[in-house]
N, C-alpha and C positions, 0 to 999 in steps of 0.2 A: 554769698548771694543775699540780697536784701529780701525781706519777707514780701509776699504778694499782698495786694495788687501793686504793680509798678505803673507809673504814669509818665508819659512823654509829651511834652508841650512844645509845639512848633508854632512860631508866628509867621504869618504870610501877609503880603500886601501886593496890590497891583494897580496900575493906572491904565487908562485906555490904550496906551501903547507901551512897549518896553518890556523888560524882564520882570519877573515876580521873585523878589528876594525871599528866601526861606531862612529863618534863624531860630536858634535855640540857645538858651543860656550856656555859656562856656565853650561853644564851638563856633567855627567860622560860618559865614553866610554862604549859602548856595544860591546862585542865580539860576532861576528856572524859566523856561519858555516852552511853548508848544513844540513838538517835534516837527520835522519837515513834512511828515505825512499829514499833519493838520495845519500846514501853512506857516509853521514856525521857521526860525532861522537855521536850526540844525546845529548850532554851536553852544548850546546850553543843555543842562540836565532837564529832562521833561518828566512829568509825573509818571509816564509809562516806563521810562528808563530808571527812575528812582525806585519804583516798585520792583522791577527786575533786579536792580542792584541790591535791594534789601534782601531779596530771596537768596541770591548767591552769597552775599556777605554773611547772612545768618548761617548758611550751611558750613562755610569754611571756619567761621569763628566757633560754631558749635562743635565741629570736629576737633579743632585745636583744644578746646576745653575738655571734651570727653576723652580724647587721647591722653591728655595730661593726667586727668583723674584716674584713667585706666593704666597709667604707666606704660603706654604703648609708644614705642620708638618709631619715628618716621622722619623723613628728610624734608619733603616739600609737598604742597598741595596747590594745584592750579585748578580753577573751575571756570566754566563759561556757561552762562544761562541765556537762552534765547526765549523771549516771551512773545507770544503770538496774540495780537488783538484782531478780532473778527466779529462778525455779527452772528449772534446765537440767541435763540429764543426771543427774537425781536429786539435784542439789545446789543449795543456795542460793548464788548468786554474781552478780557483776557480769556482765551479758550485753551491755552496750553503753555506750559513752561517745560523746556527741554534743557536739562543740565548735564554737562559732560565734565566729570572730575578726573584729573590725572594726579594720582598719588604716587610719590616716589618713596620707596622703603629701602632700608639697609638690607644687604644680602642676608638671607636666612630669616627675615621677618615673616610673620604669619599673615599671608595675603587674605585668607578667609576672615580672620579677626579684623583686618583692616576694612574689609567690605562691611562687616557687621557694624563697626563703629561709624562708618560713613552713613549707612542706612539709619542708624540710631540718631546721628546728627540731623539728618533730614526729618525723621519722624518727630523729633523734639523741638523743631524750629517753630517758634510762634508765628512767623510770617507764613510759612507754607501751610501750617495748620489753620490759618485764617482764610485761606483761599479756597474757592469752590471749583476751580478748574483742574484739569488733568495735569499732572506733573510726571516727568520721567527723569530718572537719574541713571546715567551710564557711567560706569567706573572703569578706568584704565589704570592698572597697577604696573609699575616698573620697579626694578631693583637696581640699586647702585651700591657699589662697594663702600664700606665705611671709610670716611675721610675724603670721599670724592665730592 
C-alpha cells in the first residue's frame, strides 16, 4: 500500500442537457445522469447509484484483501447494497444503507472467522467510515464442498 494521504482526482463536465461524463486518468469514462427519481433517463449511473456502488465495492474488495492477508480460504462473495435517500433534519440525504453479503466457504471453514473478517472489511472501509447515516450488514454463509 502507498503511504497516506491518498488523492483521487475525477474530472466532470455537463451541458444544459445530456449526460455528465466522469473521467480519471487511466480508466474509462462513466456517463452519469440524474436517476429516474429526479427526472433522469434511468439508463446511466447517477451520483446516488455511484455512492451506493462505492460502498458495496469497498466492502467486497476490502474483504478480499483482508482474507488474503489472513490466509483465509473462501470460494465466493456476493453483496447487494440498497441505499435509501429521504428527507431528514430538513435535508435530502442518504438515511440508510442495507447490505446483504452472501459468502460461500469450503466445507469445514470457520464461519465465525468469516463473519469477523467481513465485519473488519466493513469497519475499515473508508467509504462507510465517511458516511454519517446508518448502515446494516447482514451476512449469509453457505458451505460448498472443495472443487465445487
